C-alpha positions as CSV (number, residue, x, y, z in Angstrom):
1,M,0.0,0.0,0.0
2,A,1.3,3.5,-0.8
3,S,2.2,5.8,2.1
4,K,-0.8,8.0,1.3
5,P,-3.2,5.9,-0.8
6,G,-4.9,7.9,-3.6
7,I,-8.2,7.3,-5.4
8,L,-8.5,4.0,-7.4
9,T,-5.7,2.4,-5.3
10,D,-7.6,-0.9,-4.7
11,W,-8.8,-3.2,-7.5
12,P,-12.6,-3.2,-7.9
13,W,-12.9,-6.9,-7.1
14,T,-10.8,-6.9,-4.0
15,P,-13.8,-7.6,-1.7
16,L,-14.4,-10.8,-3.7
17,G,-11.1,-12.3,-2.6
18,S,-10.3,-15.6,-4.2
19,F,-13.7,-15.6,-6.0
20,K,-12.7,-12.6,-8.2
21,Y,-12.6,-14.7,-11.4
22,I,-16.4,-15.0,-11.2
23,I,-16.4,-11.6,-12.9
24,L,-15.4,-13.4,-16.1
25,G,-18.6,-15.5,-15.9
26,P,-20.8,-13.5,-18.4
27,W,-18.1,-13.4,-21.1
28,V,-17.3,-17.1,-20.7
29,M,-20.9,-18.0,-20.9
30,E,-21.4,-15.9,-24.0
31,T,-18.4,-17.6,-25.6
32,I,-19.7,-21.1,-24.7
33,H,-23.2,-20.1,-26.1
34,S,-21.7,-18.9,-29.4
35,I,-19.9,-22.2,-29.8
36,M,-23.1,-24.1,-29.2
37,V,-25.4,-22.2,-31.5
38,K,-23.2,-20.8,-34.2
39,D,-21.8,-22.5,-37.3
40,P,-18.1,-23.3,-36.9
41,Q,-17.4,-20.9,-39.8
42,E,-18.9,-18.1,-37.8
43,W,-16.8,-18.7,-34.7
44,D,-14.7,-15.8,-33.5
45,L,-11.3,-17.2,-32.9
46,T,-10.2,-13.9,-31.3
47,N,-12.8,-14.3,-28.6
48,F,-12.0,-17.9,-28.0
49,T,-8.3,-17.2,-27.4
50,V,-8.8,-14.7,-24.5
51,I,-9.1,-17.3,-21.7
52,P,-6.3,-19.6,-23.0
53,F,-4.1,-16.5,-23.4
54,M,-4.8,-15.5,-19.8
55,L,-3.8,-19.0,-18.7
56,W,-0.6,-18.8,-20.8
57,R,0.3,-15.5,-19.1
58,M,-0.2,-17.0,-15.6
59,L,2.0,-20.0,-16.5
60,H,4.6,-17.7,-18.1
61,N,4.8,-15.5,-15.0
62,Q,4.9,-18.5,-12.6
63,L,7.8,-20.0,-14.6
64,W,9.7,-16.8,-14.1
65,I,9.0,-16.7,-10.4
66,S,10.2,-20.3,-9.9
67,F,13.3,-19.8,-12.0
68,S,14.2,-16.6,-10.3
69,R,13.8,-18.0,-6.8
70,Y,16.0,-21.0,-7.7
71,R,18.7,-18.8,-9.1
72,T,18.7,-16.3,-6.2
73,A,18.9,-19.2,-3.7
74,K,22.0,-20.5,-5.5
75,G,23.5,-17.0,-5.5
76,T,25.0,-17.0,-9.0
77,N,25.0,-13.5,-10.6
78,R,22.9,-12.2,-7.7
79,I,22.5,-8.4,-7.8
80,V,21.3,-7.2,-4.4
81,D,22.6,-9.3,-1.5
82,K,19.4,-9.0,0.5
83,G,16.4,-11.2,0.9
84,I,12.7,-10.7,1.0
85,E,10.3,-11.2,3.9
86,F,6.7,-12.2,4.4
87,D,5.4,-8.6,4.1
88,Q,6.6,-8.5,0.5
89,V,5.1,-11.9,-0.4
90,D,1.8,-10.7,1.1
91,R,1.9,-7.4,-0.9
92,E,2.7,-9.2,-4.1
93,K,0.3,-12.2,-3.8
94,N,-2.4,-10.8,-6.1
95,W,-0.1,-10.5,-9.1
96,D,-2.8,-12.0,-11.3
97,D,-5.1,-9.0,-10.9
98,Q,-3.6,-7.3,-13.9
99,I,-4.1,-10.4,-16.0
100,L,-7.8,-10.5,-15.0
101,F,-8.0,-6.7,-15.7
102,N,-6.5,-7.2,-19.2
103,G,-8.8,-10.2,-19.9
104,I,-11.9,-8.1,-19.1
105,L,-10.7,-5.3,-21.4
106,F,-9.9,-7.8,-24.2
107,F,-13.4,-9.2,-24.0
108,L,-14.9,-5.7,-24.1
109,A,-12.7,-4.6,-27.0
110,N,-13.6,-7.8,-28.9
111,K,-17.3,-6.9,-28.6
112,Y,-17.3,-3.1,-29.0
113,V,-14.2,-2.0,-30.9
114,P,-14.7,-2.0,-34.7
115,G,-12.4,-4.6,-36.3
116,A,-11.4,-6.3,-33.0
117,S,-13.3,-9.5,-33.7
118,H,-12.5,-12.3,-36.2
119,L,-8.8,-11.2,-36.4
120,P,-6.5,-13.3,-38.7
121,L,-3.8,-15.3,-37.1
122,W,-0.9,-13.4,-38.7
123,R,-0.2,-10.2,-40.6
124,T,3.3,-9.1,-41.2
125,D,2.5,-5.4,-41.6
126,G,0.7,-5.4,-38.3
127,V,3.6,-6.9,-36.5
128,I,6.0,-4.2,-37.9
129,I,3.6,-1.4,-36.9
130,T,3.3,-2.8,-33.4
131,M,7.1,-2.9,-33.1
132,L,7.5,0.7,-34.4
133,L,4.8,2.1,-32.2
134,H,6.3,0.5,-29.1
135,V,9.8,1.9,-29.8
136,G,8.4,5.3,-30.4
137,P,5.2,6.5,-28.5
138,V,5.0,3.8,-25.9
139,E,8.6,4.0,-24.7
140,F,8.6,7.8,-24.8
141,L,5.3,8.3,-23.0
142,Y,6.1,5.6,-20.4
143,Y,9.4,7.3,-19.6
144,W,7.8,10.7,-18.8
145,F,4.8,9.1,-17.0
146,H,7.3,7.2,-14.9
147,R,9.2,10.3,-14.1
148,A,5.9,12.0,-13.1
149,L,5.2,9.1,-10.8
150,H,8.3,9.9,-8.9
151,H,7.0,13.4,-8.1
152,H,6.3,13.4,-4.4
153,Y,2.6,13.9,-4.9
154,L,2.1,10.9,-7.1
155,Y,4.8,8.8,-5.5
156,S,3.3,9.0,-2.0
157,R,-0.2,8.2,-3.3
158,Y,0.6,5.5,-5.9
159,H,4.1,4.5,-7.0
160,S,5.6,4.1,-3.5
161,H,3.5,0.9,-3.3
162,H,5.7,-0.6,-6.1
163,H,8.9,0.7,-4.6
164,S,8.2,-0.9,-1.3
165,S,10.0,-3.9,-2.8
166,I,13.7,-2.9,-2.7
167,V,14.8,-6.4,-3.6
168,T,12.6,-7.3,-6.6
169,E,11.2,-10.6,-7.9
170,P,9.8,-11.0,-11.4
171,I,6.3,-10.4,-10.3
172,T,7.2,-7.2,-8.5
173,S,6.9,-5.7,-12.0
174,V,3.1,-5.7,-12.0
175,I,2.5,-4.8,-8.3
176,H,1.0,-1.3,-8.8
177,P,-2.3,0.4,-7.6
178,F,-5.3,0.0,-9.9
179,A,-5.0,3.6,-11.2
180,E,-1.5,3.0,-12.5
181,H,-2.5,-0.1,-14.3
182,I,-5.2,1.9,-16.1
183,V,-2.6,4.2,-17.5
184,Y,-0.2,1.4,-18.3
185,F,-2.8,-0.5,-20.3
186,A,-3.7,2.8,-22.1
187,L,-0.1,3.1,-23.2
188,F,0.3,-0.5,-24.3
189,A,-3.1,-0.3,-26.1
190,I,-1.6,2.3,-28.5
191,P,0.0,-0.3,-30.8
192,M,-2.9,-2.8,-30.4
193,L,-5.7,-0.3,-31.1
194,T,-3.7,1.1,-34.1
195,V,-3.4,-2.2,-35.8
196,V,-7.0,-3.1,-35.1
197,L,-8.4,0.2,-36.4
198,T,-6.2,0.1,-39.5
199,E,-7.2,-3.5,-40.2
200,T,-3.6,-4.8,-39.9
201,G,-4.1,-6.5,-36.6
202,S,-3.7,-10.2,-35.9
203,I,-4.0,-12.6,-33.0
204,I,-0.3,-13.4,-33.0
205,A,0.7,-9.7,-33.1
206,I,-1.4,-8.8,-30.1
207,A,-0.6,-12.0,-28.1
208,G,3.1,-11.7,-29.0
209,Y,3.2,-8.1,-27.9
210,I,1.7,-8.8,-24.5
211,T,4.0,-11.8,-24.1
212,Y,6.9,-9.5,-24.9
213,I,5.8,-7.1,-22.2
214,D,5.5,-9.9,-19.7
215,L,8.9,-11.3,-20.7
216,M,10.7,-8.0,-20.3
217,N,8.9,-7.1,-17.1
218,N,9.7,-10.4,-15.5
219,M,13.3,-10.5,-16.7
220,G,14.0,-6.9,-15.6
221,H,12.8,-7.5,-12.1
222,C,14.9,-10.7,-11.5
223,N,17.4,-10.2,-8.7
224,F,20.1,-11.8,-10.8
225,E,21.9,-10.9,-14.0
226,L,21.1,-13.2,-16.9
227,I,22.0,-11.2,-20.0
228,P,25.5,-12.4,-21.0
229,N,28.2,-9.9,-22.0
230,W,28.7,-11.4,-25.5
231,V,25.1,-10.3,-26.5
232,F,26.2,-6.6,-26.3
233,S,29.6,-7.4,-27.8
234,I,28.0,-8.8,-30.9
235,F,25.7,-5.8,-31.3
236,P,26.8,-2.8,-29.2
237,P,23.7,-0.6,-30.0
238,L,21.6,-3.2,-28.2
239,K,22.5,-1.6,-24.9
240,Y,20.2,1.3,-25.9
241,L,17.3,-1.1,-27.0
242,M,17.2,-3.6,-24.1
243,Y,17.7,-3.1,-20.4
244,T,19.1,-5.7,-18.0
245,P,18.0,-6.8,-14.5
246,S,20.9,-4.9,-13.0
247,F,19.9,-1.8,-14.9
248,H,16.4,-1.8,-13.4
249,S,17.6,-2.9,-10.0
250,L,19.4,0.4,-9.6
251,H,16.0,2.1,-10.1
252,H,14.7,0.3,-7.1
253,T,17.7,1.1,-4.9
254,Q,18.5,4.6,-6.1
255,F,14.9,5.7,-7.1
256,R,15.9,8.7,-9.2
257,T,17.7,7.0,-12.1
258,N,17.0,4.5,-14.9
259,Y,13.3,5.4,-15.6
260,S,13.0,3.7,-19.0
261,L,10.5,0.9,-19.7
262,F,12.5,-1.7,-21.6
263,M,14.8,0.5,-23.8
264,P,17.3,2.6,-22.0
265,F,17.9,5.1,-24.8
266,Y,15.6,7.8,-23.2
267,D,17.7,7.6,-20.0
268,Y,20.8,8.4,-22.1
269,I,19.0,11.2,-24.0
270,Y,17.7,12.9,-20.8
271,D,20.7,12.2,-18.7
272,T,18.9,10.0,-16.1
273,M,21.2,7.0,-16.7
274,D,22.7,5.8,-13.4
275,K,26.5,6.1,-13.7
276,S,27.1,2.8,-11.9
277,S,24.9,0.8,-14.3
278,D,27.8,-0.8,-16.3
279,I,29.8,-1.5,-13.2
280,L,26.9,-3.3,-11.4
281,Y,26.2,-5.3,-14.6
282,E,29.8,-6.5,-14.8
283,N,30.1,-7.2,-11.1
284,S,26.8,-9.2,-11.1
285,L,28.0,-11.3,-14.0
286,K,31.2,-12.1,-12.1
287,R,29.4,-13.2,-9.0
288,K,29.9,-16.9,-8.3
289,E,27.5,-19.4,-6.7
290,E,27.2,-18.8,-3.0
291,T,28.9,-21.4,-0.8
292,P,26.9,-22.3,2.3
293,N,28.1,-22.7,5.9
294,V,25.1,-24.9,6.9
295,V,23.0,-27.1,4.6
296,H,19.6,-28.5,5.6
297,L,18.4,-31.5,3.7
298,T,14.7,-31.8,3.2
299,H,12.4,-33.5,0.7
300,L,8.9,-33.4,-0.7
301,T,6.0,-34.8,1.4
302,T,2.9,-35.2,-0.8
303,P,2.5,-34.8,-4.6
304,E,0.9,-31.4,-3.9
305,S,3.8,-30.3,-1.7
306,I,5.6,-29.2,-4.9
307,Y,3.4,-26.1,-4.9
308,H,4.2,-25.3,-1.3
309,L,8.0,-25.2,-1.9
310,R,9.5,-21.8,-2.1
311,L,10.1,-22.5,-5.8
312,G,6.4,-23.2,-6.2
313,F,3.5,-20.8,-5.5
314,A,4.9,-18.0,-3.3
315,S,1.6,-17.3,-1.6
316,L,1.1,-21.0,-0.7
317,A,4.7,-21.3,0.5
318,S,4.2,-18.3,2.8
319,K,1.5,-20.2,4.7
320,P,1.6,-23.4,6.7
321,Y,1.0,-26.4,4.5
322,S,-2.6,-27.4,4.0
323,S,-4.5,-29.2,1.3
324,A,-6.4,-26.9,-1.1
325,W,-9.2,-28.2,-3.3
326,Y,-8.2,-26.2,-6.3
327,L,-4.8,-27.9,-6.5
328,W,-6.7,-31.0,-7.8
329,L,-7.4,-28.9,-10.9
330,L,-3.7,-28.9,-11.5
331,W,-3.4,-32.7,-11.6
332,P,-1.7,-32.7,-15.1
333,V,1.0,-30.4,-13.7
334,T,1.3,-32.5,-10.5
335,L,1.7,-35.6,-12.6
336,W,4.3,-34.0,-14.8
337,S,6.3,-32.9,-11.7
338,M,6.2,-36.4,-10.3
339,V,7.6,-37.7,-13.6
340,L,10.2,-35.0,-13.5
341,T,11.4,-36.0,-10.0
342,R,12.0,-39.5,-11.3
343,I,14.2,-38.1,-14.1
344,Y,16.0,-35.3,-12.2
345,R,18.0,-37.2,-9.6
346,R,19.9,-34.3,-7.9
347,T,19.1,-32.1,-5.0
348,L,17.7,-28.6,-5.6
349,V,18.6,-25.5,-3.7
350,V,15.2,-24.2,-2.7
351,E,16.0,-21.6,0.0
352,R,18.8,-19.4,1.4
353,N,18.9,-17.6,4.7
354,R,21.5,-15.7,6.6
355,F,21.9,-15.8,10.4
356,H,24.5,-13.3,11.6
357,Q,27.6,-14.4,9.5
358,L,26.3,-17.9,8.7
359,R,25.1,-18.6,5.1
360,L,22.3,-21.1,5.3
361,Q,20.8,-23.1,2.4
362,T,18.0,-25.7,2.2
363,W,18.4,-28.4,-0.3
364,A,15.4,-30.6,-1.4
365,I,15.8,-34.2,-2.5
366,P,13.3,-34.9,-5.3
367,K,11.6,-37.8,-3.4
368,Y,8.2,-37.9,-1.8
369,G,7.5,-39.1,1.8
370,I,6.0,-42.3,0.7
371,Q,9.1,-43.3,-1.2
372,Y,11.1,-43.2,2.0
373,R,8.9,-46.0,3.3
374,L,9.3,-48.3,0.3
375,K,12.1,-50.9,0.6
376,W,12.8,-50.9,-3.2
377,Q,13.4,-47.1,-3.0
378,K,15.8,-47.4,-0.1
379,E,19.0,-47.6,-2.2
380,S,17.9,-44.8,-4.5
381,V,17.1,-42.5,-1.5
382,N,20.3,-43.3,0.3
383,N,22.4,-42.6,-2.9
384,M,20.8,-39.2,-3.3
385,I,21.4,-38.4,0.4
386,E,25.0,-39.5,0.1
387,E,25.5,-37.4,-3.0
388,A,24.2,-34.4,-1.1
389,V,26.6,-35.0,1.8
390,L,29.5,-35.2,-0.6
391,E,28.4,-32.1,-2.5
392,A,28.1,-30.2,0.8
393,E,31.6,-31.4,1.6
394,E,32.9,-30.3,-1.7
395,K,31.4,-26.8,-1.3
396,G,33.0,-26.4,2.1
397,A,29.9,-26.5,4.3
398,S,30.7,-27.1,7.9
399,V,27.4,-28.7,8.9
400,L,24.7,-30.7,7.1
401,S,21.5,-31.3,9.1
402,L,19.4,-34.2,8.1
403,G,15.6,-33.7,7.9
404,L,13.9,-36.3,10.0
405,M,12.8,-38.4,6.9
406,N,16.4,-38.4,5.7
407,Q,17.4,-40.4,8.7
408,G,16.1,-43.6,10.2
409,E,17.3,-46.9,11.7
410,E,16.1,-48.9,8.6
411,L,17.1,-46.3,6.1
412,N,20.7,-45.3,7.1
413,R,21.0,-45.9,10.8
414,Y,20.3,-42.2,11.5
415,G,23.0,-41.1,9.1
416,E,25.7,-43.2,10.5
417,V,26.3,-45.1,7.3
418,Y,27.7,-42.0,5.6
419,V,30.1,-41.3,8.4
420,K,31.4,-44.9,8.4
421,K,31.6,-45.0,4.6
422,H,33.5,-41.6,4.5
423,P,35.5,-41.4,7.7
424,Q,37.4,-38.3,6.5
425,L,34.3,-36.1,6.2
426,K,34.9,-32.6,7.4
427,V,31.2,-31.6,7.1
428,K,29.5,-32.6,10.3
429,L,26.3,-34.5,10.0
430,V,23.6,-33.5,12.5
431,D,20.3,-35.4,13.0
432,G,18.9,-32.9,15.6
433,S,17.8,-35.6,18.0
434,S,19.2,-34.0,21.1
435,L,17.5,-30.7,20.5
436,A,14.2,-32.5,19.6
437,V,14.3,-34.2,23.0
438,A,15.0,-30.9,24.7
439,V,12.1,-29.2,23.0
440,L,9.8,-32.1,23.8
441,L,10.7,-32.1,27.4
442,N,10.1,-28.4,27.6
443,S,6.7,-28.8,26.0
444,I,5.2,-30.7,28.9
445,P,2.9,-28.6,31.1
446,K,4.3,-28.0,34.6
447,G,3.1,-30.4,37.2
448,T,2.8,-33.4,34.8
449,T,3.5,-36.7,36.5
450,Q,2.7,-39.1,33.8
451,V,2.6,-39.2,30.0
452,L,1.5,-41.7,27.4
453,L,4.0,-42.7,24.6
454,R,2.5,-44.0,21.4
455,G,3.9,-44.3,17.9
456,H,6.7,-45.7,15.8
457,L,9.7,-45.9,18.2
458,T,12.6,-43.8,16.8
459,K,15.9,-42.6,18.3
460,V,14.0,-39.5,19.6
461,A,11.3,-41.7,21.2
462,F,13.8,-43.8,23.1
463,A,15.7,-40.7,24.3
464,V,12.4,-39.0,25.4
465,A,11.3,-42.1,27.3
466,F,14.7,-42.3,29.1
467,A,14.7,-38.6,30.0
468,L,11.2,-38.7,31.3
469,C,11.9,-41.7,33.5
470,Q,15.0,-39.9,34.8
471,K,12.9,-36.9,35.7
472,G,10.5,-39.1,37.7
473,I,7.7,-38.9,35.2
474,Q,5.8,-42.1,34.6
475,V,5.8,-43.2,30.9
476,T,2.8,-45.4,30.0
477,I,3.0,-47.7,26.9
478,L,-0.1,-49.1,25.3
479,R,1.3,-51.8,23.1
480,E,3.2,-54.8,24.5
481,D,5.7,-54.9,21.6
482,E,6.7,-51.2,22.1
483,Y,6.9,-51.7,25.9
484,E,9.3,-54.7,25.4
485,K,11.6,-52.7,23.1
486,L,11.7,-49.8,25.5
487,D,12.2,-52.0,28.5
488,K,15.0,-53.9,26.9
489,S,16.7,-50.7,25.9
490,L,16.3,-48.8,29.2
491,G,16.6,-51.7,31.6
492,T,17.1,-50.5,35.2
493,K,17.6,-46.9,33.9
494,S,13.9,-46.5,33.7
495,E,13.8,-46.2,37.5
496,G,10.5,-48.2,37.5
497,K,8.7,-45.4,35.7
498,L,8.1,-47.3,32.5
499,V,4.8,-49.1,32.7
500,T,2.4,-50.8,30.3
501,S,-1.4,-50.2,30.4
502,K,-4.5,-50.8,28.3
503,S,-6.2,-47.8,29.8
504,Y,-6.5,-44.5,27.9
505,S,-8.0,-42.5,30.7
506,S,-5.0,-42.0,33.0
507,C,-2.9,-39.6,30.9
508,K,-3.7,-36.1,29.7
509,V,-0.3,-35.7,27.9
510,W,0.4,-37.9,24.9
511,F,3.7,-38.1,23.0
512,V,2.7,-39.4,19.6
513,G,4.6,-40.7,16.5
514,D,3.7,-41.8,13.0
515,D,1.7,-44.9,13.8
516,L,-0.9,-43.2,16.0
517,T,-4.3,-44.5,14.8
518,E,-7.6,-42.5,14.5
519,E,-9.2,-45.0,16.9
520,E,-6.5,-44.4,19.5
521,Q,-7.0,-40.6,19.2
522,R,-10.8,-40.9,19.8
523,K,-10.2,-42.9,23.0
524,A,-8.1,-40.1,24.5
525,N,-9.7,-38.0,27.4
526,K,-11.2,-34.7,26.7
527,G,-8.5,-32.0,27.0
528,T,-5.6,-34.3,26.1
529,L,-2.5,-32.6,24.8
530,F,-1.0,-34.4,21.8
531,I,2.8,-33.7,21.4
532,P,4.3,-35.2,18.2
533,F,7.8,-36.5,18.4
534,S,7.8,-37.2,14.6
535,Q,8.2,-34.8,11.7
536,L,4.6,-35.5,10.5
537,P,1.9,-34.1,12.7
538,P,-1.1,-36.3,13.6
539,K,-4.5,-35.6,11.9
540,K,-6.5,-33.3,14.2
541,L,-9.6,-35.3,14.8
542,R,-10.6,-34.0,18.2
543,K,-11.9,-30.5,18.7
544,D,-11.9,-31.0,22.5
545,C,-8.2,-31.8,22.6
546,F,-5.0,-29.8,22.1
547,Y,-2.4,-30.4,19.4
548,H,1.2,-29.1,19.7
549,T,3.3,-28.6,16.6
550,T,6.0,-31.0,15.6
551,P,9.3,-30.2,17.5
552,A,10.1,-26.6,16.5
553,M,11.0,-23.2,17.9
554,Q,10.4,-19.5,17.2
555,T,13.3,-18.0,15.2
556,P,15.1,-14.8,16.2
557,T,14.7,-11.6,14.2
558,A,18.3,-11.9,13.1
559,L,17.4,-14.7,10.8
560,E,17.1,-13.0,7.4
561,N,15.3,-13.8,4.1
562,V,12.4,-15.7,5.7
563,D,9.5,-15.6,3.3
564,S,8.2,-19.2,3.4
565,C,6.9,-21.6,6.0
566,E,8.5,-24.9,6.7
567,N,5.9,-27.5,5.9
568,W,3.0,-27.1,8.3
569,L,4.8,-24.8,10.8
570,P,3.7,-21.2,11.3
571,R,5.6,-18.3,10.0
572,R,9.1,-17.8,11.4
573,V,9.0,-21.1,13.2
574,M,11.7,-23.6,12.3
575,S,11.9,-27.3,13.0
576,V,14.5,-28.5,15.5
577,W,16.2,-30.7,12.9
578,R,17.0,-27.5,11.0
579,I,17.9,-25.4,14.0
580,A,20.3,-28.1,15.3
581,G,22.6,-27.7,12.3
582,I,22.7,-23.9,12.8
583,L,23.6,-24.4,16.5
584,H,26.3,-26.9,15.6
585,A,27.9,-24.3,13.3
586,L,27.5,-21.3,15.7
587,E,29.0,-23.2,18.6
588,G,31.7,-24.8,16.5
589,W,31.1,-28.3,17.8
590,E,33.4,-30.7,16.1
591,E,31.5,-34.0,16.6
592,H,28.9,-35.6,14.4
593,E,25.5,-36.0,15.9
594,C,24.1,-39.0,14.1
595,G,23.9,-42.8,14.5
596,Y,23.0,-43.8,18.0
597,T,25.0,-41.0,19.7
598,M,23.4,-37.8,21.1
599,S,24.8,-34.5,22.2
600,N,24.2,-33.3,25.8
601,I,20.5,-32.3,25.9
602,D,21.0,-29.5,28.5
603,K,24.0,-28.0,26.6
604,V,22.1,-28.0,23.3
605,W,19.0,-26.4,25.0
606,E,21.1,-23.6,26.6
607,A,22.9,-22.9,23.4
608,C,19.5,-22.6,21.6
609,L,18.2,-20.1,24.0
610,K,21.4,-18.2,24.0
611,H,21.2,-17.6,20.3
612,G,17.6,-16.3,20.4
613,F,15.5,-19.3,19.5
614,Q,12.4,-19.4,21.7
615,P,10.1,-22.3,22.7
616,L,6.6,-22.2,21.4
617,K,3.6,-21.8,23.7
618,V,1.9,-25.0,24.8
619,P,-1.6,-25.0,23.3
620,T,-3.3,-25.5,26.7
621,Q,-1.5,-22.3,28.0
622,S,-2.7,-20.1,25.1
623,K,-6.3,-21.2,25.4
624,S,-6.6,-21.1,29.2
C-alpha cells in the first residue's frame, strides 16, 4: 500500500477475494453459447483465445517466479545481496489482478471496438507497426509518465507501493495500484488499437506483444543478471534497446535514475542513466554461486507439496502447508512434476537464509515421503542423500543437518552409514535428536506426573522415554511390543517409571509418533494434549483436545530472508532438525550427531536459548 493511498488504489474486485474470477462469468458463458449455437465458420477465434491466453500469461509468470527464486537461492549472478520477507510476499500475492483486468478489457474490446473481432492469425505489416509504435510513442510516453510518478505527490499516493520492494522478484513488475494499471494499459493499447483500427491486426501480433511485455517485465525484475556480455559485444547498440535486470535494479535502490520501460535510450537522452549501471552489470556477471556454511536437507512430502515449496507458489509457500481443493485442478502439472522428479535425480537449492555471519541453504531431495517407506526405494534415496553429503563437503559447508525423513534406523541408521563410509568427512552430520528431545521435554505442562507414549519408536522416542523416567515422570506404553523394546533398551535406567497399560484414561499428555491411529485418538480423554515427536503431525480429529506442533522453535529476528513456511509450521517457526545444524555451526562443535549417539541435551537447549531461539507456547496455555 502507498504511504498516502490515492483514489483508485484498490482493485474493484478486492472484496471478492479468491472468488474474483467469477467476474469473467458473463463473457465465458457468452463464448460457450456462441460455440453451441453458431456454425463453426462463424466462430470468432479472437474471442476464443482470451481465456487460453490468460492461462498462458499465468504460466509464463509462474515459470519466471520459480526460475528466479531458484537462481537467487543459489546466488549465481545475484545483484542485491538481501532477501525478502513475508510482508513483500503478502503485498505481491495478487499479481494475477492485472491479467484479470486485461482479460476483461480484451473481452470488451472484442465486442465493442470495430475490427477487433475475427482477427486473422498473422499479418506481417501489423507486427511491424506494433514494433515501431512500441519503440516510439509507448517507450517515450512511459518514460515521462514514470518520471511523473516519482514526483512526491504521485509517488506518495501511488508509486511508493511498487517501490516498497527494494529487492525485486519477477512479479514485482506488476504490483501497482489499480490507477497505475489503467494508465499502463492505455499506453500498451496504442499499438494494439492502431493495428486493429487500421485492419492490420492479428491474434499473434497482439498476443506476441503482450507476451513480450510480460517477458521483459519479469526479466527486468529478477534479482540476478542473466544477459551475457557477449550479447552486447556482438551488437553494441543493443544496450540502448534492451535493459538488464541490474539496470532496473538500480532504479529500485536509487529511485531517481533508470526510468526507462525496456529500452534505456531515453535515460541516455535525458541524462537519467545511473553512472554505476555498467559497473553493477559487470560485477553481477562475475558473482559466483554462494557457498553455504550450513545445509539443511529436506524432501517433498505429498505430490501437492511441490506447490508449497518456495520455488512453487509463493503465496502458498508463505503459509503453513494445508491441502487446497483447487490444487486438484492442476493434476496434469502435478503428474508431470512427479515424472520430472524421477528423471531429475539431484538435490535442488530451494531456499537461502542468513543468520549473523552464517550462510544457510536448504536443499530438497526430489523424493516424496511415501518413497522413503518403500524398501525398493531405499538404495535410491540413500544414494541421493550420500551425493548431497559429498556435495556439501565439496562446497566447504561445515554442517549438514538431516531432515527427519532423511534419517532412520532402517534407512541409514540415522545417518551413521555415511560417516562410516566416508570417515574423513569434514562436514558434520547432525540429526537434531538432542534438540528434539530438549524441546519435547520443555513442551510438557508444569506439574505433569505421567505421560503416554505411542507411535513408531525412533531414536528420539527412546531418548524422550529415558529422559522422562530420569525426571521421575511415569511413561505409559499401550502396546506390548513397544513396551518390550523400550524396557529392553532402558533396563534399570527406567527407574521403575516405564509401565504398560491398556487404559487410555489415566494420561492427559500424549507423546505421539507416525503410527498413532484414529481409533486411539478418539479414545483419549477430553482436554488431552498431543505432542508429536515425529516430523509429521497427527491428523487433528478432536476439537476438544489440544495439538502441539511438531518439534520446533520460534526463530530470532536476526534470521534473514524468511519468506516461506517450513511445511505445516507457522511463519518464522523452524523445525528442530534445521535449528540443530545452525547451533552446531554457531557453537563450533566438532563431533557428528548421528547414528546412536546424542549431544548433551542441557547443553544444546542452553545454546539454543542463548542464540535467540524461543520455545513455542503449549496450546493449553494459550487457550486457558
